C-alpha positions as CSV (number, residue, x, y, z in Angstrom):
1,M,55.7,186.0,118.7
2,G,56.1,188.3,121.6
3,A,59.6,189.8,122.0
4,F,59.5,188.9,125.7
5,S,57.9,185.4,125.7
6,I,58.9,183.1,128.5
7,L,56.9,180.0,127.2
8,N,58.9,179.5,124.0
9,N,62.4,180.8,124.0
10,I,63.0,180.3,120.3
11,S,66.6,181.5,120.4
12,A,67.4,178.9,123.1
13,I,65.6,176.1,121.3
14,T,67.4,176.9,118.1
15,G,70.7,177.0,119.9
16,Q,70.0,173.7,121.5
17,H,69.1,172.1,118.2
18,L,72.3,173.3,116.5
19,L,74.3,172.2,119.5
20,N,72.9,168.7,119.2
21,I,73.8,168.5,115.5
22,N,77.3,169.7,116.3
23,N,77.7,167.0,119.0
24,V,76.6,164.3,116.6
25,N,79.2,165.5,114.1
26,L,81.8,165.7,116.8
27,N,81.1,162.2,118.0
28,R,81.2,160.8,114.4
29,T,84.6,162.5,113.9
30,L,85.9,161.1,117.2
31,N,84.7,157.6,116.2
32,R,86.6,157.9,112.9
33,M,89.7,159.1,114.6
34,S,89.7,156.3,117.1
35,S,88.9,153.5,114.6
36,G,90.8,154.9,111.7
37,M,87.8,154.2,109.4
38,R,85.6,156.6,107.7
39,I,82.7,154.1,107.6
40,N,81.9,152.6,111.0
41,T,78.2,152.0,110.5
42,G,76.0,151.6,107.5
43,A,74.6,155.1,108.2
44,D,78.0,156.6,107.5
45,D,78.0,155.7,103.8
46,A,75.5,152.9,102.9
47,A,76.6,152.6,99.2
48,G,80.3,152.9,100.1
49,L,80.0,150.2,102.8
50,Q,78.6,147.7,100.3
51,I,81.4,148.3,97.8
52,A,84.1,148.3,100.5
53,D,82.8,145.0,102.0
54,S,82.8,143.4,98.6
55,L,86.4,144.6,97.9
56,R,87.5,143.4,101.3
57,A,86.1,139.9,100.8
58,N,87.8,139.8,97.4
59,V,91.2,140.7,99.0
60,H,90.7,137.8,101.5
61,A,89.9,135.4,98.7
62,L,92.9,136.5,96.7
63,N,95.2,136.1,99.8
64,Q,93.9,132.6,100.4
65,A,94.3,131.8,96.7
66,T,97.9,132.9,97.1
67,R,98.3,130.6,100.0
68,N,96.7,127.7,98.0
69,A,99.3,128.3,95.2
70,N,102.1,128.4,97.7
71,D,100.9,125.1,99.2
72,G,100.9,123.7,95.7
73,I,104.5,124.9,95.1
74,S,105.5,123.2,98.4
75,F,103.7,120.0,97.3
76,L,105.5,120.1,93.9
77,Q,108.9,120.9,95.5
78,I,108.6,117.7,97.6
79,A,107.7,115.7,94.4
80,D,110.6,117.3,92.5
81,G,113.0,116.5,95.3
82,A,111.9,112.9,95.5
83,L,112.1,112.5,91.7
84,G,115.6,114.0,91.8
85,E,116.7,111.4,94.3
86,I,115.1,108.7,92.2
87,T,117.1,110.0,89.2
88,N,120.3,109.7,91.2
89,M,119.5,106.1,92.1
90,L,118.6,105.3,88.5
91,T,121.8,106.8,87.4
92,R,123.7,104.6,89.8
93,M,121.7,101.6,88.5
94,V,122.9,102.5,85.0
95,T,126.5,102.2,86.3
96,L,125.8,98.9,88.0
97,A,124.0,97.4,84.9
98,E,126.8,98.6,82.6
99,Q,129.4,96.9,84.9
100,A,127.4,93.7,85.2
101,A,126.9,93.5,81.5
102,N,130.6,93.1,81.0
103,E,131.2,89.3,80.5
104,P,134.5,89.0,82.4
105,I,132.7,89.8,85.7
106,D,132.5,86.6,87.7
107,E,129.3,85.3,89.3
108,K,130.1,86.6,92.8
109,G,130.9,90.1,91.5
110,R,127.7,90.1,89.4
111,K,125.7,88.9,92.5
112,A,127.1,91.8,94.5
113,L,126.2,94.3,91.7
114,D,122.7,92.8,91.5
115,N,122.2,93.0,95.3
116,E,122.9,96.8,95.2
117,F,120.7,97.1,92.1
118,Q,117.8,95.4,93.8
119,E,118.2,97.5,97.0
120,L,118.1,100.7,94.9
121,Q,115.0,99.5,93.2
122,A,113.4,98.7,96.6
123,E,114.2,102.2,97.8
124,I,112.7,103.8,94.7
125,A,109.6,101.7,95.4
126,R,109.6,102.9,99.1
127,L,109.8,106.5,98.0
128,A,106.9,106.0,95.6
129,L,104.7,104.6,98.4
130,Q,105.8,106.9,101.2
131,T,106.5,110.3,99.7
132,N,103.6,112.6,100.9
133,F,102.6,116.1,101.7
134,N,100.8,116.3,105.0
135,G,99.6,112.8,104.6
136,T,98.6,113.1,100.9
137,K,100.6,110.6,98.8
138,L,102.4,112.1,95.8
139,F,103.0,109.2,93.4
140,S,101.1,106.2,94.6
141,T,98.2,104.9,92.4
142,D,95.9,105.1,95.5
143,R,96.6,108.7,96.2
144,G,93.8,111.1,97.0
145,F,93.7,112.8,93.6
146,G,93.8,111.8,89.9
147,P,96.2,112.4,87.1
148,T,96.3,116.1,87.8
149,L,96.8,118.2,91.0
150,D,94.1,120.9,90.9
151,L,94.9,124.1,92.9
152,F,92.0,126.5,93.4
153,V,93.1,130.1,92.8
154,G,89.7,131.8,92.2
155,D,88.2,134.9,93.7
156,L,84.7,136.3,94.2
157,S,84.4,137.0,90.5
158,G,84.4,133.3,89.6
159,P,86.1,129.9,90.2
160,S,89.5,129.3,88.7
161,S,92.1,126.6,89.1
162,I,95.5,125.6,87.9
163,S,96.1,121.9,87.1
164,V,99.5,120.3,87.2
165,V,99.9,116.8,85.6
166,M,101.4,114.4,88.2
167,G,102.6,111.0,87.0
168,F,102.2,107.8,89.0
169,I,104.8,105.4,90.2
170,S,103.1,102.0,90.5
171,V,104.6,99.6,93.0
172,V,104.4,95.9,92.4
173,S,104.9,93.7,95.4
174,G,107.0,90.5,95.5
175,I,106.2,86.8,95.9
176,E,103.5,86.0,98.5
177,D,102.7,82.3,99.2
178,G,104.2,81.3,95.9
179,K,102.1,83.8,93.9
180,I,103.0,87.0,92.2
181,R,101.1,89.9,93.7
182,V,100.4,92.7,91.2
183,V,98.8,96.1,91.6
184,D,98.2,97.6,88.2
185,S,97.8,101.2,87.1
186,L,94.1,101.2,88.1
187,N,95.0,99.9,91.6
188,V,93.5,96.5,90.9
189,E,95.2,93.7,92.8
190,S,95.4,90.2,91.4
191,D,97.4,87.0,91.7
192,Y,99.3,85.6,88.7
193,N,100.9,82.3,88.4
194,P,101.7,82.0,84.6
195,A,105.3,82.2,83.6
196,V,104.4,84.9,81.1
197,H,101.7,87.4,81.8
198,T,100.4,90.1,79.4
199,D,99.0,93.1,81.2
200,A,96.3,94.5,78.9
201,T,96.3,97.8,80.7
202,M,100.0,98.4,80.1
203,G,100.1,96.6,76.7
204,T,103.3,94.9,77.7
205,A,104.4,91.3,78.2
206,W,106.7,90.6,81.1
207,N,108.6,87.4,81.8
208,W,108.0,86.7,85.5
209,K,110.9,85.2,87.4
210,T,111.0,83.4,90.7
211,D,112.1,85.9,93.3
212,S,112.0,84.8,96.9
213,T,113.1,88.2,98.2
214,G,109.6,89.6,97.9
215,R,111.1,93.1,97.2
216,N,108.8,95.8,95.8
217,K,109.3,96.6,92.2
218,I,108.3,99.7,90.3
219,T,106.6,100.9,87.2
220,L,106.7,104.6,86.2
221,L,103.4,105.7,84.6
222,T,102.4,108.7,82.6
223,N,98.9,109.8,82.0
224,N,97.3,110.4,78.6
225,E,94.9,113.2,79.6
226,D,93.0,113.1,76.3
227,D,92.3,109.4,76.6
228,A,91.3,109.8,80.3
229,K,88.9,112.6,79.6
230,A,87.4,110.7,76.6
231,A,86.7,107.6,78.6
232,N,83.2,107.3,79.9
233,D,84.2,105.7,83.1
234,N,87.2,108.1,83.7
235,R,89.6,105.2,83.7
236,L,93.2,106.2,82.9
237,T,95.1,105.1,79.9
238,N,98.8,104.7,80.9
239,D,102.1,104.1,79.2
240,G,104.4,102.2,81.5
241,N,108.2,101.9,81.7
242,N,109.0,99.2,84.2
243,L,111.8,97.7,86.2
244,H,109.7,94.6,87.1
245,W,111.9,91.8,88.1
246,V,114.9,93.2,86.3
247,S,118.1,91.6,87.5
248,L,121.8,91.7,86.8
249,G,122.1,87.9,87.2
250,T,123.7,87.4,83.8
251,H,125.5,89.7,81.4
252,A,122.7,89.4,79.0
253,S,120.0,90.4,81.5
254,A,122.2,93.3,82.7
255,A,122.6,94.5,79.1
256,G,118.8,94.3,78.7
257,A,118.3,96.2,81.9
258,L,119.9,99.3,80.4
259,T,117.0,99.8,78.1
260,N,114.5,99.6,80.9
261,I,116.6,102.0,83.1
262,R,116.9,104.5,80.2
263,E,113.2,104.5,79.7
264,C,112.6,105.0,83.4
265,L,115.1,107.9,83.4
266,N,113.3,109.5,80.5
267,M,110.0,109.1,82.3
268,V,111.3,110.7,85.5
269,S,112.8,113.5,83.5
270,T,109.5,114.1,81.8
271,M,107.7,114.1,85.2
272,R,110.2,116.5,86.7
273,G,109.9,118.8,83.7
274,T,106.1,118.8,83.9
275,I,106.2,119.5,87.6
276,G,108.8,122.3,87.1
277,A,106.6,123.9,84.5
278,G,103.7,123.8,86.9
279,M,105.8,125.4,89.7
280,N,106.7,128.2,87.3
281,R,103.1,128.7,86.4
282,L,102.1,128.8,90.0
283,Q,104.8,131.4,90.8
284,A,103.5,133.6,88.0
285,A,100.0,133.2,89.3
286,I,101.1,134.2,92.8
287,S,102.7,137.3,91.5
288,V,99.6,138.4,89.7
289,M,97.3,137.6,92.6
290,Q,99.5,139.5,95.0
291,T,99.4,142.6,92.7
292,Q,95.6,142.2,92.4
293,A,95.1,141.9,96.1
294,R,97.3,144.9,96.8
295,N,95.5,147.1,94.4
296,T,92.1,145.9,95.5
297,L,93.1,146.7,99.1
298,A,94.1,150.2,98.0
299,A,90.7,150.6,96.4
300,E,88.9,149.5,99.6
301,S,91.1,151.8,101.6
302,Q,90.1,154.8,99.6
303,I,86.4,154.1,100.5
304,R,86.7,152.8,104.1
305,D,89.7,154.5,105.7
306,A,89.5,157.8,107.4
307,N,91.5,160.8,106.2
308,M,93.1,161.6,109.5
309,A,94.2,165.2,108.5
310,E,90.6,166.0,107.5
311,E,89.1,164.4,110.7
312,I,91.5,166.3,112.9
313,T,90.5,169.5,111.2
314,N,86.8,168.6,111.7
315,M,87.4,167.8,115.3
316,T,88.9,171.2,115.9
317,K,86.0,172.9,114.1
318,Y,83.3,171.0,116.0
319,Q,85.0,171.5,119.4
320,I,85.0,175.3,118.8
321,L,81.4,175.2,117.6
322,A,80.5,173.2,120.7
323,Q,82.0,175.9,122.9
324,T,80.4,178.8,121.1
325,G,77.1,176.9,120.9
326,I,77.1,176.4,124.7
327,A,77.9,180.1,125.2
328,A,75.1,181.1,122.8
329,L,72.6,178.8,124.5
330,A,73.5,180.3,127.9
331,H,73.0,183.8,126.5
332,A,69.7,182.9,124.9
333,N,68.5,181.5,128.3
334,G,69.6,184.7,130.0
335,N,67.3,186.8,127.7
336,S,64.3,185.4,129.6
337,Q,65.6,187.0,132.8
338,I,64.8,190.4,131.3
339,V,61.1,189.8,131.9
340,L,61.7,189.8,135.7
341,S,62.8,193.5,135.4
342,L,59.2,194.4,134.4
343,L,58.0,193.2,137.8
344,R,60.2,195.5,139.8
């Protein structure tokens, strides 16, 4: 190559090429500083982008799983609160039955006791039917879930759920057109007229009494999960403790009511204990998931986030290189002007 070539100024071309590379690096640094991320496009770090995106998705899954568990705790807290109030009413019913069982109580006094007793039972039945979480019934046999409340707490690595056993409270309605209307544990509604009816599902015989009030009555049900899982048709096997048509009309019936109330109290306590254990388990799961999400986010940050101190240093370097590159390019272009002096 001639020392005084004007067709190919290699020095200028080289300077222009290096200046373009420097501008690319400067623009990349400015993008990282403005976004705060080291990886803004797949070209920045293809492998790192794939790993960072997977970690980010896992963080979002864990955060949603935490919200799912918190929703479950809220659900169970409503159930526990309702069962606590039912316990209070059953405790009051014990007092009423104990008082009515005392033979010196006259008919009017026992009637007054029985009226309060029946109203308490009706309120328990109302709670069983109406207690809900965002429209999902908690205790009714026609609720939207089975014997267990399943809460999904999985992440991208695989599905995972926590199941909390939730008992039923079956509500049996009162007299309708002279017939006894019954909804059993499988939510099958039937009419019964016999004086004594044996419910095969419950394995219990009840003496039906005429009651013109039509008040709702209750049965507390627990679920035998092993039997439920073993059954081919997934029908539930239930053990029931009932307050069906229990009255304080006589001192004998009042004394007998104490047994039923005690069984119902034990059933409610069992349900509350199971629900409480479920809440503790969910709280432990939330703690683990929050720790997992935080550390996964830290791992993603190491890959995706920009090191601002490093980027500021790079920006300063590339800005100086840009200035010196422009000066060098101007000087290289000026070398061609020397050729003109040969024409003088």
